[in-house]
DODOZA-502212 format. One line per 10 residues: for each residue x, y, z of N, C-alpha, C. Coordinates in nm, 4 decimals, always signed. Layout:
! DODOZA-502212
X/Y/Z/X/Y/Z/X/Y/Z  ...
END
This chain:
! DODOZA-502212
-11.6893/-4.7572/+5.5695/-11.7068/-4.8955/+5.5484/-11.5724/-4.9727/+5.5120  -11.4729/-4.8939/+5.5029/-11.3865/-4.9509/+5.3581/-11.2788/-5.0214/+5.4572  -11.2770/-4.9505/+5.5891/-11.1990/-4.9233/+5.6916/-11.2184/-5.0256/+5.7940  -11.3712/-5.0601/+5.7997/-11.4251/-5.1747/+5.8838/-11.3609/-5.2980/+5.7965  -11.4537/-5.2876/+5.7072/-11.3601/-5.4281/+5.5580/-11.2758/-5.4620/+5.5775  -11.1475/-5.3809/+5.6202/-11.0118/-5.3425/+5.5510/-10.9854/-5.4596/+5.7541  -10.9861/-5.4506/+5.8797/-10.9730/-5.4672/+6.0132/-11.0386/-5.5810/+5.9578  -11.1474/-5.6297/+5.9588/-11.2221/-5.8222/+5.9405/-11.1241/-5.8817/+5.8288  -11.0665/-5.7965/+5.7682/-10.9768/-5.9511/+5.6912/-10.8704/-5.9391/+5.7597  -10.8586/-5.9318/+5.8788/-10.7135/-6.0051/+5.9755/-10.7767/-6.1749/+5.9322
-10.9062/-6.1931/+5.9889/-10.9138/-6.3697/+6.0452/-10.9143/-6.3931/+5.8616  -10.8538/-6.3190/+5.7833/-10.8283/-6.4118/+5.6218/-10.7250/-6.3860/+5.5706  -10.6073/-6.3536/+5.6541/-10.4763/-6.2960/+5.5598/-10.3954/-6.3707/+5.5419  -10.3689/-6.3808/+5.3546/-10.3125/-6.4518/+5.3639/-10.2329/-6.5560/+5.3919  -10.1920/-6.6057/+5.3611/-10.0754/-6.7411/+5.4065/-9.9330/-6.7152/+5.2526  -9.8356/-6.7303/+5.3976/-9.6784/-6.7486/+5.3198/-9.7129/-6.8444/+5.2213  -9.6469/-6.8258/+5.0872/-9.6114/-6.9671/+5.0019/-9.5177/-7.0633/+5.0214  -9.4396/-6.9976/+5.1643/-9.3275/-7.1044/+5.1667/-9.4059/-7.2500/+5.1828  -9.3085/-7.3410/+5.1054/-9.3021/-7.4687/+5.1405/-9.3053/-7.5545/+5.3240  -9.2121/-7.5015/+5.3673/-9.2408/-7.5771/+5.5345/-9.3114/-7.5429/+5.6257
-9.3807/-7.5417/+5.7101/-9.4275/-7.4905/+5.8421/-9.5001/-7.5167/+5.7937  -9.6024/-7.4706/+5.9126/-9.7921/-7.4735/+5.9600/-9.8826/-7.3174/+5.9287  -9.9949/-7.3760/+5.8962/-10.0869/-7.2640/+5.9165/-10.1415/-7.2035/+5.9936  -10.1996/-7.0796/+6.0461/-10.2332/-7.1043/+6.2069/-10.2941/-6.9408/+6.1627  -10.4323/-6.9184/+6.2195/-10.5235/-6.7862/+6.1533/-10.5264/-6.7830/+6.3235  -10.4931/-6.6700/+6.3301/-10.5303/-6.5500/+6.4379/-10.6223/-6.5937/+6.6274  -10.5304/-6.5664/+6.6804/-10.5895/-6.6569/+6.7878/-10.7845/-6.5722/+6.8138  -10.7496/-6.5033/+6.8131/-10.8728/-6.3816/+6.7992/-10.9379/-6.3003/+6.7227  -11.0175/-6.2587/+6.6774/-11.0897/-6.1311/+6.6096/-11.0015/-5.9672/+6.6618  -11.0191/-5.9038/+6.5756/-10.9634/-5.7614/+6.5959/-11.0103/-5.7164/+6.7053
-11.0236/-5.6389/+6.8189/-11.1645/-5.6025/+6.9086/-11.1785/-5.5124/+6.8712  -11.2694/-5.4232/+6.9218/-11.3845/-5.3399/+6.8793/-11.2974/-5.2403/+6.8654  -11.1739/-5.2275/+7.0342/-11.1697/-5.1045/+7.0146/-11.0291/-5.0627/+6.8543  -10.9607/-5.1555/+6.8474/-10.9106/-5.1674/+6.7779/-10.9906/-5.1344/+6.6015  -11.0708/-5.1834/+6.6006/-11.1550/-5.0917/+6.4905/-11.2258/-4.9666/+6.4549  -11.2498/-4.9114/+6.5619/-11.2880/-4.8131/+6.5872/-11.1737/-4.7119/+6.5895  -11.0497/-4.7997/+6.6799/-10.9207/-4.6666/+6.6266/-10.8885/-4.6599/+6.4999  -10.8743/-4.8020/+6.3800/-10.8821/-4.7612/+6.3198/-10.9619/-4.6751/+6.2102  -11.0660/-4.6925/+6.2268/-11.1882/-4.5814/+6.1947/-11.1454/-4.4759/+6.1580  -11.1006/-4.4176/+6.3083/-11.1136/-4.2556/+6.3363/-10.9556/-4.2453/+6.2555
-10.8867/-4.3304/+6.2513/-10.7489/-4.2515/+6.1943/-10.7631/-4.2716/+6.0247  -10.8473/-4.2778/+6.0092/-10.9176/-4.3197/+5.8643/-10.9765/-4.1930/+5.8228  -11.0268/-4.1454/+5.9061/-11.1165/-4.0425/+5.9078/-11.0307/-3.9030/+5.8812  -10.9253/-3.9368/+6.0124/-10.8632/-3.8287/+5.9891/-10.7974/-3.7379/+5.8576  -10.7577/-3.9196/+5.8510/-10.5845/-3.9083/+5.6784/-10.7271/-3.8379/+5.6183  -10.8846/-3.8950/+5.5694/-10.9121/-3.8401/+5.4626/-11.0093/-3.6517/+5.4776  -10.9737/-3.6490/+5.6126/-11.0271/-3.5069/+5.6314/-10.9201/-3.3845/+5.5971  -10.7600/-3.4187/+5.5663/-10.7198/-3.3474/+5.5035/-10.6122/-3.3090/+5.6503  -10.5477/-3.1948/+5.6682/-10.4543/-3.1777/+5.7598/-10.3305/-3.1117/+5.7450  -10.1931/-3.1674/+5.8600/-10.0839/-3.0746/+5.7955/-9.9810/-3.1381/+5.7264
-9.8994/-3.1720/+5.7071/-9.7736/-3.2805/+5.6860/-9.7800/-3.3044/+5.5374  -9.7121/-3.2674/+5.5236/-9.7223/-3.2012/+5.3191/-9.7018/-3.1690/+5.2797  -9.8051/-3.0261/+5.3105/-9.8754/-2.8982/+5.2381/-9.7904/-2.7975/+5.2288  -9.8893/-2.6860/+5.1542/-9.7718/-2.6150/+5.0410/-9.7525/-2.4788/+5.2422  -9.8439/-2.5177/+5.2813/-9.8720/-2.4333/+5.3637/-9.7150/-2.4256/+5.5223  -9.7106/-2.3646/+5.5745/-9.6264/-2.2976/+5.6754/-9.6616/-2.4132/+5.7854  -9.5152/-2.5137/+5.8468/-9.5309/-2.6104/+5.9217/-9.5846/-2.5930/+6.0474  -9.6076/-2.6375/+6.0988/-9.7065/-2.6359/+6.2496/-9.6104/-2.7475/+6.2942  -9.5726/-2.6541/+6.4462/-9.5275/-2.7945/+6.5380/-9.5988/-2.7661/+6.6643  -9.6141/-2.8514/+6.7428/-9.6653/-2.8340/+6.8797/-9.6353/-2.8656/+6.9732
-9.5200/-2.9616/+6.9976/-9.4919/-2.9397/+7.1007/-9.4822/-3.0166/+7.2014  -9.4978/-3.0749/+7.2949/-9.5005/-3.0103/+7.4321/-9.4210/-3.0689/+7.4784  -9.3639/-3.0293/+7.5666/-9.1477/-3.0126/+7.6232/-9.2278/-3.1227/+7.7409  -9.3742/-3.0473/+7.8458/-9.3292/-3.0973/+7.9665/-9.4594/-3.2179/+7.9654  -9.4783/-3.2527/+7.8808/-9.6149/-3.3804/+7.8758/-9.7260/-3.3556/+7.9705  -9.8564/-3.3759/+7.9234/-9.9884/-3.3538/+8.0079/-10.0376/-3.4898/+8.0819  -10.1118/-3.5126/+8.0860/-10.1856/-3.6133/+8.2144/-10.1251/-3.7741/+8.1336  -10.2183/-3.7508/+8.0574/-10.2155/-3.8334/+7.8798/-10.1028/-3.8974/+7.8996  -9.9895/-3.8380/+7.8441/-9.8620/-3.8739/+7.7936/-9.7792/-3.9473/+7.9882  -9.7894/-3.9196/+8.0211/-9.7039/-3.9386/+8.1747/-9.8642/-4.0758/+8.2052
-9.9565/-4.0980/+8.1358/-9.9822/-4.1935/+8.1885/-10.0194/-4.3581/+8.1297  -9.9871/-4.2957/+7.9643/-9.9505/-4.3393/+7.8559/-9.8232/-4.4353/+7.8661  -9.6742/-4.4087/+7.9804/-9.5551/-4.4093/+8.0001/-9.5671/-4.5276/+8.1291  -9.6702/-4.5108/+8.1984/-9.7194/-4.5800/+8.3431/-9.7794/-4.7122/+8.2958  -9.8449/-4.7086/+8.1873/-9.9528/-4.7866/+8.1490/-9.8256/-4.9221/+8.0482  -9.6678/-4.8794/+8.0148/-9.6537/-4.8846/+7.9114/-9.5625/-5.0390/+7.9414  -9.5154/-4.9449/+8.0620/-9.4541/-5.0503/+8.1495/-9.4632/-5.0758/+8.2451  -9.6453/-5.0786/+8.2493/-9.6475/-5.1780/+8.3250/-9.7148/-5.2915/+8.2669  -9.7524/-5.2712/+8.1322/-9.7656/-5.4372/+8.0276/-9.6039/-5.4925/+8.0210  -9.5143/-5.3938/+7.9857/-9.4095/-5.4488/+7.9957/-9.3431/-5.5481/+8.0863
-9.4141/-5.5156/+8.2354/-9.3217/-5.5354/+8.3587/-9.4334/-5.6690/+8.3459  -9.4978/-5.6302/+8.3258/-9.6558/-5.7949/+8.3602/-9.6884/-5.7746/+8.4645  -9.8155/-5.7590/+8.4448/-9.9550/-5.7307/+8.6005/-9.8871/-5.7468/+8.7128  -9.8917/-5.6993/+8.8573/-9.9099/-5.7993/+8.9617/-9.9030/-5.9167/+8.9895  -10.0552/-5.9881/+8.9317/-10.1145/-6.0540/+8.9185/-10.0442/-6.2331/+8.8567  -9.9130/-6.2248/+8.7394/-9.8762/-6.2448/+8.6607/-9.8457/-6.4214/+8.7973  -9.8297/-6.5185/+8.7375/-9.8375/-6.6210/+8.8362/-9.6616/-6.6034/+8.8339  -9.6392/-6.6932/+8.9608/-9.4536/-6.7068/+8.9590/-9.3994/-6.7878/+8.8385  -9.4620/-6.8660/+8.8182/-9.4174/-6.9720/+8.6721/-9.4358/-6.9118/+8.5720  -9.5338/-6.8369/+8.5346/-9.5206/-6.8051/+8.4114/-9.4468/-6.6444/+8.4245
-9.4095/-6.5653/+8.5483/-9.3001/-6.5030/+8.5520/-9.0788/-6.5676/+8.4810  -9.1303/-6.6989/+8.5938/-9.0061/-6.7902/+8.5128/-9.0056/-6.8261/+8.4197  -9.0868/-6.8385/+8.3392/-9.0738/-6.8988/+8.1748/-8.9983/-6.7520/+8.1173  -9.0310/-6.6857/+8.1298/-9.0474/-6.5771/+8.0250/-8.8527/-6.5190/+8.0342  -8.8371/-6.5602/+8.2362/-8.6830/-6.5075/+8.2105/-8.6190/-6.5727/+8.1503  -8.6670/-6.7150/+8.2107/-8.5609/-6.8381/+8.1264/-8.5466/-6.7977/+7.9247  -8.6531/-6.7774/+7.9147/-8.6288/-6.7522/+7.7579/-8.6111/-6.5853/+7.7432  -8.5810/-6.5285/+7.8030/-8.4926/-6.4336/+7.7820/-8.3994/-6.4151/+7.7865  -8.3111/-6.4877/+7.9670/-8.2337/-6.5314/+7.9399/-8.0702/-6.6147/+7.8275  -8.2281/-6.7019/+7.7823/-8.1122/-6.8220/+7.6319/-8.1003/-6.6307/+7.4916
-8.1988/-6.6171/+7.5339/-8.2116/-6.5259/+7.4372/-8.0600/-6.3907/+7.4661  -8.0720/-6.3682/+7.5502/-7.9283/-6.2986/+7.5816/-7.8460/-6.3321/+7.5514  -7.7820/-6.4607/+7.6367/-7.6804/-6.5627/+7.5875/-7.6616/-6.5426/+7.4590  -7.7411/-6.5949/+7.3639/-7.7414/-6.6100/+7.2291/-7.6938/-6.4956/+7.1038  -7.7487/-6.3312/+7.1458/-7.7235/-6.2295/+7.0715/-7.5604/-6.1923/+7.1640  -7.5143/-6.1617/+7.2295/-7.4442/-6.1783/+7.3078/-7.2863/-6.2546/+7.2757  -7.3445/-6.3351/+7.1524/-7.2291/-6.4225/+7.0967/-7.1852/-6.3536/+6.9421  -7.2402/-6.2163/+6.9238/-7.3056/-6.1940/+6.7033/-7.1627/-6.0226/+6.7625  -7.1135/-6.0531/+6.6900/-6.9946/-5.9642/+6.6369/-7.1005/-5.8096/+6.7102  -7.0398/-5.7438/+6.7281/-7.1166/-5.6284/+6.7551/-7.2743/-5.5969/+6.8223
-7.2567/-5.6533/+6.8595/-7.4479/-5.7081/+6.8665/-7.5306/-5.6631/+6.7403  -7.4991/-5.6990/+6.6164/-7.5402/-5.6967/+6.5172/-7.6933/-5.7762/+6.4671  -7.8208/-5.7405/+6.5190/-7.9329/-5.7991/+6.5065/-8.0193/-5.7777/+6.3392  -7.9085/-5.6875/+6.2601/-8.0164/-5.6651/+6.1555/-8.0441/-5.7818/+6.0487  -7.9027/-5.8109/+6.0344/-7.8770/-5.9025/+5.8862/-8.0063/-6.0268/+5.8858  -7.9808/-6.0163/+5.7401/-8.1174/-6.1561/+5.6859/-8.0750/-6.2137/+5.7756  -8.1871/-6.3154/+5.7724/-8.2089/-6.4667/+5.8776/-8.1499/-6.4968/+5.9845  -8.1947/-6.3020/+6.0841/-8.1103/-6.3843/+6.1950/-8.1816/-6.4534/+6.2970  -8.3796/-6.3846/+6.2860/-8.4715/-6.4526/+6.3643/-8.4621/-6.6343/+6.3421  -8.4216/-6.6480/+6.1913/-8.4252/-6.8343/+6.2204/-8.3097/-6.8386/+6.2633
-8.1899/-6.8195/+6.2812/-8.0623/-6.8412/+6.3397/-8.1489/-6.8092/+6.4891  -8.1960/-6.6626/+6.5920/-8.2312/-6.7031/+6.7070/-8.2875/-6.7892/+6.7205  -8.4063/-6.8076/+6.6616/-8.5091/-6.9684/+6.6614/-8.4266/-7.1089/+6.7010  -8.3010/-7.1312/+6.6525/-8.2602/-7.2288/+6.5707/-8.1871/-7.2868/+6.7199  -8.1088/-7.1788/+6.7598/-8.0577/-7.1023/+6.9322/-8.1207/-7.1922/+7.0328  -8.2707/-7.1015/+6.9944/-8.3685/-7.1385/+7.1043/-8.4273/-7.2923/+7.0645  -8.4573/-7.3574/+7.0224/-8.4675/-7.5038/+6.9804/-8.3639/-7.5722/+7.0177  -8.2074/-7.5079/+7.0186/-8.0890/-7.6113/+7.0430/-8.1066/-7.6665/+7.1468  -8.2019/-7.5461/+7.2800/-8.1653/-7.5189/+7.3980/-8.2995/-7.6153/+7.4678  -8.3753/-7.7070/+7.3724/-8.4781/-7.7531/+7.4307/-8.6162/-7.6630/+7.4085
-8.6231/-7.5587/+7.3713/-8.7719/-7.4392/+7.3802/-8.8370/-7.5124/+7.2023  -8.9433/-7.5077/+7.2726/-9.0471/-7.5215/+7.1707/-9.0517/-7.4130/+7.0551  -8.9872/-7.3767/+7.0214/-9.0082/-7.2715/+6.9259/-9.0215/-7.2399/+6.7419  -9.0102/-7.1062/+6.7035/-9.0626/-7.1787/+6.5806/-9.0746/-7.0172/+6.4768  -9.0325/-6.9845/+6.3988/-9.0858/-6.8897/+6.3240/-9.1944/-6.8506/+6.2877  -9.2193/-6.7596/+6.2876/-9.3932/-6.7008/+6.2722/-9.3551/-6.5724/+6.1373  -9.4909/-6.6229/+6.0076/-9.4292/-6.5456/+5.9330/-9.5782/-6.5174/+5.8700  -9.6017/-6.3868/+5.8362/-9.6922/-6.3336/+5.8319/-9.6970/-6.2443/+5.7337  -9.7711/-6.2452/+5.6010/-9.8178/-6.2020/+5.4794/-9.9792/-6.1379/+5.4246  -9.9557/-6.0318/+5.4078/-10.1017/-5.9958/+5.3122/-10.0964/-5.9287/+5.2255
-10.2364/-5.8870/+5.1477/-10.2091/-5.8089/+5.0273/-10.3136/-5.6573/+5.0513  -10.2946/-5.5932/+4.9946/-10.3701/-5.4182/+5.0437/-10.5228/-5.4708/+4.9762  -10.6067/-5.4470/+5.1138/-10.7545/-5.4598/+5.1037/-10.7983/-5.2897/+5.1703  -10.8576/-5.2524/+5.1190/-10.8881/-5.1473/+5.1423/-10.8346/-5.0099/+5.2141  -10.7514/-4.9817/+5.3317/-10.6537/-4.8687/+5.3601/-10.5446/-4.9529/+5.4318  -10.5972/-5.1522/+5.4708/-10.4594/-5.2591/+5.4308/-10.3927/-5.2020/+5.3630  -10.2480/-5.1376/+5.3777/-10.0697/-5.1745/+5.3231/-10.0608/-5.3329/+5.3028  -10.0005/-5.4079/+5.2166/-9.9393/-5.5145/+5.1535/-9.8327/-5.5312/+5.2887  -9.8125/-5.6526/+5.3846/-9.6247/-5.5935/+5.3837/-9.6555/-5.7758/+5.4101  -9.5173/-5.7978/+5.5028/-9.5396/-5.9320/+5.5726/-9.3956/-5.9346/+5.6875
-9.3857/-6.0197/+5.7202/-9.3046/-5.9848/+5.8697/-9.3060/-6.1349/+5.9189  -9.1703/-6.1470/+6.0424/-9.1810/-6.2174/+6.0832/-9.0814/-6.2173/+6.2259  -9.1538/-6.3339/+6.2610/-9.1119/-6.2886/+6.4229/-9.1285/-6.4238/+6.5061  -9.0138/-6.4548/+6.6386/-9.0451/-6.5450/+6.6362/-9.1189/-6.5989/+6.8128  -9.1887/-6.7176/+6.8275/-9.2992/-6.7732/+6.9731/-9.1982/-6.8694/+7.0390  -9.2340/-6.9224/+7.1177/-9.2173/-7.0290/+7.1829/-9.3088/-7.0732/+7.3247  -9.3451/-7.1755/+7.2517/-9.4372/-7.2656/+7.3382/-9.3430/-7.3263/+7.4776  -9.4599/-7.2439/+7.5804/-9.3755/-7.3156/+7.7325/-9.5117/-7.2979/+7.7920  -9.4951/-7.4321/+7.9076/-9.5961/-7.4855/+7.9600/-9.7004/-7.3851/+7.9429  -9.7621/-7.5034/+7.8016/-9.9193/-7.4194/+7.8037/-9.9843/-7.2787/+7.7678
-9.8268/-7.1809/+7.7414/-9.8803/-7.0515/+7.7058/-9.8106/-7.0158/+7.5674  -9.8201/-6.9413/+7.5272/-9.7752/-6.8929/+7.4238/-9.7104/-6.7587/+7.3537  -9.5438/-6.7160/+7.3344/-9.5065/-6.6185/+7.3613/-9.4293/-6.5248/+7.3389  -9.4382/-6.4233/+7.2669/-9.3973/-6.3477/+7.1656/-9.2612/-6.2842/+7.1930  -9.1672/-6.3163/+7.0625/-9.0013/-6.2856/+7.1444/-8.9865/-6.2584/+7.0527  -8.9255/-6.0935/+7.0519/-8.8845/-5.9636/+6.9906/-8.7389/-5.9168/+7.0456  -8.6576/-5.8898/+6.9580/-8.5501/-5.8108/+6.9397/-8.5052/-5.7043/+6.9243  -8.4884/-5.5672/+7.0109/-8.5215/-5.4577/+6.9773/-8.6272/-5.4217/+6.8986  -8.8010/-5.4214/+7.0156/-8.8856/-5.3955/+6.9693/-8.9387/-5.2636/+6.9654  -8.8761/-5.2219/+7.0477/-8.8661/-5.0292/+6.9767/-8.8449/-4.9795/+6.8360
-8.7462/-5.0816/+6.7866/-8.7568/-5.0244/+6.6414/-8.8814/-5.0216/+6.5870  -8.9359/-5.1381/+6.6018/-9.1062/-5.0987/+6.5394/-9.2016/-5.0110/+6.5352  -9.1131/-4.9239/+6.6504/-9.2167/-4.8239/+6.6514/-9.1445/-4.7003/+6.6584  -9.0584/-4.6866/+6.5249/-9.0049/-4.5748/+6.5147/-9.0551/-4.4893/+6.4339  -9.0666/-4.3442/+6.4893/-9.1508/-4.2613/+6.4374/-9.0534/-4.1533/+6.3522  -9.0541/-4.0425/+6.2592/-9.0762/-3.9220/+6.2416/-9.0928/-3.8551/+6.3165  -8.9278/-3.7693/+6.3851/-8.9940/-3.6464/+6.4574/-9.0837/-3.7083/+6.5888  -8.9958/-3.7547/+6.6672/-9.1375/-3.7916/+6.7822/-9.1545/-3.6748/+6.9064  -9.2263/-3.6777/+6.9261/-9.2574/-3.5719/+7.0819/-9.1722/-3.6398/+7.1382  -9.1368/-3.5628/+7.2758/-9.0481/-3.5127/+7.3572/-9.1661/-3.6922/+7.4959
-9.2496/-3.7188/+7.4648/-9.3126/-3.8353/+7.5153/-9.3346/-3.9484/+7.4465  -9.3480/-3.9113/+7.3206/-9.3078/-4.0435/+7.2572/-9.1701/-4.1027/+7.2984  -9.0301/-4.0371/+7.2161/-8.9646/-4.0779/+7.2873/-8.9088/-4.1516/+7.4164  -8.9704/-4.0804/+7.5067/-9.0144/-4.1684/+7.6525/-9.0870/-4.3188/+7.5971  -9.1673/-4.3057/+7.5937/-9.2389/-4.4515/+7.5411/-9.1203/-4.5752/+7.4739  -9.0381/-4.4387/+7.3402/-9.0008/-4.6126/+7.3122/-8.8517/-4.6244/+7.3761  -8.8554/-4.5723/+7.4928/-8.7079/-4.5424/+7.6141/-8.7410/-4.6882/+7.7051  -8.8813/-4.7403/+7.7215/-8.9080/-4.8126/+7.7905/-8.8803/-4.9285/+7.8129  -8.8955/-4.9454/+7.6270/-8.8615/-5.1025/+7.5757/-8.7545/-5.1303/+7.6617  -8.7457/-5.2917/+7.6587/-8.5475/-5.3010/+7.7166/-8.5754/-5.3867/+7.5609
-8.3871/-5.3677/+7.5778/-8.3711/-5.4712/+7.4503/-8.4106/-5.6333/+7.3992  -8.5043/-5.6967/+7.4999/-8.5105/-5.8199/+7.4439/-8.6979/-5.8389/+7.5191  -8.7855/-5.8797/+7.5130/-8.9008/-5.8789/+7.5195/-8.9945/-5.9876/+7.5167  -9.0241/-6.0500/+7.6069/-9.0848/-6.1625/+7.5435/-9.1910/-6.1849/+7.6237  -9.3185/-6.1377/+7.5826/-9.4332/-6.1078/+7.6884/-9.5385/-6.2441/+7.6287  -9.6548/-6.2492/+7.6276/-9.7953/-6.3529/+7.5852/-9.8730/-6.2536/+7.4909  -9.9169/-6.3458/+7.4331/-10.0233/-6.2516/+7.2973/-10.0836/-6.2232/+7.3299  -10.1565/-6.2062/+7.4430/-10.2423/-6.0997/+7.4466/-10.1806/-5.9828/+7.6104  -10.0717/-5.9488/+7.5933/-10.0268/-5.8621/+7.6334/-9.9796/-5.7363/+7.5174  -9.9344/-5.9090/+7.4551/-9.8621/-5.8162/+7.3360/-9.9170/-5.7113/+7.2831
-10.0880/-5.7532/+7.2571/-10.2001/-5.6816/+7.2008/-10.2359/-5.5562/+7.2874  -10.1768/-5.5697/+7.3994/-10.2282/-5.4330/+7.4759/-10.1036/-5.3521/+7.4096  -9.9982/-5.3881/+7.4197/-9.8767/-5.2768/+7.3975/-9.9081/-5.2048/+7.2585  -9.9177/-5.2939/+7.1498/-9.9741/-5.3066/+7.0161/-10.0399/-5.1474/+7.0048  -10.1443/-5.2291/+7.0759/-10.2596/-5.0977/+7.1100/-10.2643/-4.9663/+7.1035  -10.1970/-4.9651/+7.2502/-10.0748/-4.7898/+7.3008/-10.0036/-4.7545/+7.2956  -9.9600/-4.8481/+7.1726/-9.8624/-4.7817/+7.0544/-9.8763/-4.7237/+6.9042  -10.0133/-4.7968/+6.8692/-10.0740/-4.7182/+6.8042/-10.1348/-4.5660/+6.8336  -10.1915/-4.5640/+6.9318/-10.2827/-4.4618/+7.0051/-10.1658/-4.3803/+7.0212  -10.0527/-4.3962/+7.0820/-9.9521/-4.3107/+7.1169/-9.8797/-4.2423/+6.9410
-9.8236/-4.3633/+6.8921/-9.8192/-4.2953/+6.7426/-9.9169/-4.1702/+6.6677  -9.9949/-4.2053/+6.7091/-10.1715/-4.0957/+6.5969/-10.1157/-3.9956/+6.7245  -10.0807/-3.9658/+6.7845/-10.0764/-3.8733/+6.9322/-10.0106/-3.8304/+6.8539  -9.8632/-3.8553/+6.8862/-9.7164/-3.8002/+6.8242/-9.7429/-3.7000/+6.7667  -9.7777/-3.7870/+6.6094/-9.7719/-3.7047/+6.5061/-9.8658/-3.6084/+6.4391  -9.9608/-3.6246/+6.5164/-10.1200/-3.5564/+6.5317/-10.0081/-3.3935/+6.6108  -9.9157/-3.4095/+6.6853/-9.8643/-3.2816/+6.7023/-9.7640/-3.1967/+6.6840  -9.6944/-3.3353/+6.5344/-9.5707/-3.2636/+6.4589/-9.6400/-3.2370/+6.4000  -9.8411/-3.2049/+6.3573/-9.8833/-3.1902/+6.1705/-9.8585/-3.2945/+6.0921  -9.7843/-3.4073/+6.1465/-9.7680/-3.5328/+6.0293/-9.8950/-3.6021/+5.9737
-9.8953/-3.6776/+5.8936/-10.0012/-3.8070/+5.8905/-9.9492/-3.9168/+5.9543  -10.0251/-4.0487/+5.9944/-9.9174/-4.1286/+6.0211/-9.9004/-4.2112/+5.8854  -9.7701/-4.2879/+5.8940/-9.7366/-4.3507/+5.7559/-9.8601/-4.5240/+5.7842  -9.8488/-4.5535/+5.6803/-9.8708/-4.6455/+5.6747/-9.8884/-4.7989/+5.7326  -9.7568/-4.7621/+5.7353/-9.6537/-4.9244/+5.8262/-9.6842/-4.8985/+6.0002  -9.7143/-4.7918/+6.0006/-9.6959/-4.7747/+6.1370/-9.9240/-4.7310/+6.2232  -9.9922/-4.7215/+6.1193/-10.1129/-4.7272/+6.1704/-10.1118/-4.8654/+6.2150  -10.2656/-4.8803/+6.2379/-10.2793/-4.9522/+6.3653/-10.3552/-5.0694/+6.3131  -10.3902/-5.0279/+6.2301/-10.4593/-5.1914/+6.1222/-10.3190/-5.2838/+6.0711  -10.2864/-5.2276/+6.0162/-10.1249/-5.3131/+5.9939/-10.0104/-5.3111/+6.1257
-10.0303/-5.2537/+6.2022/-9.9333/-5.3548/+6.3287/-9.9424/-5.4578/+6.3996  -10.1340/-5.4375/+6.3948/-10.2057/-5.6100/+6.4105/-10.1732/-5.6725/+6.3386  -10.1989/-5.6313/+6.2078/-10.1630/-5.7838/+6.1110/-10.0748/-5.8332/+6.1006  -9.9587/-5.7346/+6.1631/-9.8169/-5.7756/+6.1530/-9.8195/-5.8887/+6.2901  -9.8756/-5.8944/+6.3700/-9.8378/-5.9163/+6.4476/-9.9301/-6.1282/+6.5168  -10.0326/-6.0419/+6.4570/-10.2130/-6.0964/+6.4880/-10.2995/-6.1620/+6.3795  -10.2284/-6.2165/+6.2275/-10.2957/-6.2129/+6.1708/-10.2721/-6.3308/+6.1106  -10.3481/-6.3865/+6.0576/-10.3297/-6.5364/+6.0549/-10.1280/-6.5826/+5.9998  -10.0832/-6.6589/+6.0300/-9.9317/-6.6891/+6.0228/-9.9081/-6.8604/+6.0076  -9.8190/-6.8534/+5.9383/-9.7399/-7.0212/+5.8748/-9.6006/-7.0492/+6.0167
-9.5987/-7.0772/+6.0627/-9.4695/-7.1439/+6.1329/-9.4529/-7.2870/+6.1207  -9.3154/-7.2066/+6.1332/-9.1339/-7.3404/+6.0294/-9.0864/-7.3187/+6.1770  -9.0053/-7.4369/+6.1753/-8.9211/-7.4606/+6.2749/-8.8039/-7.5447/+6.1996  -8.7190/-7.4927/+6.0849/-8.6719/-7.4774/+5.9759/-8.5472/-7.4598/+6.0624  -8.4636/-7.5525/+6.0793/-8.3503/-7.4047/+6.0872/-8.2466/-7.3820/+5.9993  -8.2970/-7.4091/+5.8209/-8.2022/-7.3559/+5.7259/-8.2762/-7.2591/+5.7012  -8.2368/-7.1816/+5.5975/-8.3241/-7.0542/+5.5412/-8.2872/-7.1070/+5.3827  -8.3579/-6.9769/+5.3512/-8.3407/-6.9147/+5.1819/-8.2250/-6.9183/+5.1991  -8.1309/-6.9272/+5.0086/-8.0623/-6.9037/+5.0102/-7.9501/-6.7976/+4.9764  -8.0300/-6.6409/+4.9681/-8.0143/-6.5032/+5.0115/-8.0119/-6.4872/+5.1979
-8.1138/-6.5968/+5.2585/-7.9793/-6.5409/+5.4440/-7.9234/-6.6452/+5.3864  -7.9041/-6.7550/+5.3886/-7.7081/-6.8527/+5.4129/-7.5850/-6.7663/+5.3549  -7.6188/-6.6488/+5.2642/-7.5236/-6.6033/+5.1942/-7.4402/-6.5614/+5.3055  -7.5701/-6.4148/+5.3673/-7.4764/-6.3555/+5.4590/-7.4247/-6.4386/+5.6172  -7.4395/-6.5287/+5.6316/-7.3049/-6.5776/+5.7045/-7.2114/-6.6189/+5.6368  -7.0822/-6.6076/+5.7703/-6.9992/-6.5997/+5.7168/-6.8912/-6.6967/+5.8545  -6.7814/-6.7069/+5.9001/-6.6911/-6.7164/+6.0140/-6.6745/-6.6406/+6.0622  -6.6929/-6.5159/+6.0320/-6.6545/-6.4084/+6.1527/-6.7800/-6.3254/+6.1402  -6.8609/-6.3977/+6.1191/-7.0396/-6.3536/+6.1746/-7.0467/-6.3463/+6.2957  -6.9713/-6.4678/+6.3805/-7.0004/-6.4883/+6.5403/-6.8893/-6.5564/+6.5486
-6.8653/-6.4785/+6.7097/-6.8102/-6.5598/+6.8264/-6.7613/-6.6405/+6.8138  -6.6219/-6.7347/+6.8179/-6.6090/-6.9224/+6.7911/-6.6815/-7.0038/+6.9386
END
């Protein structure tokens, strides 16, 4: 029951203490499939198994893949590309956002997007182009099986829809010693992802399941920050949205004239 209690904590994730920005609750409660997946992961973890034990390491990498792996890859590509019934206006809006992000990061020296304050900077660039972009911050405490953490991501409100924007999204799903099939999933991600919240939830759910499968094959435990509950909380828990272009002193200290092209 601790696993289910922790899942339900998504609806009451602690807000950020930053003075700027407005607070938002999750757009929906965790779906039943998320609760069940998290509960199963907890049960397997507490039931013992490989990874870190003193016994001989067990490797069961499937080089050719099976039908389930191929199905996951196809499903992910469909989620990333969008369903065929997506309205043309929505496709155009997503492409507009993606194009502006591409232009913005094209001006970074070496295309380095890992420096502190990058997401705030990118949000500001989008706002200068007329988009209703915001920097969304989630922060949560440890509760049950949920490890404490925090995260930032960009969203854009356009034509009555809310889109999540991520650069190098695949890095958020990287794991230790992935199977070839899991690596194929990561290779399917574009450099710039723009998608509606409900579409992104499908991707996170699929990747959480794939992480579990890959690490089970390699006889490894799933790290707390790669488990379904943690991943769901990062993007879909309560968040504070700010549109301030100026960040903290720590962020600003990493900006210099040499950081960007003129």
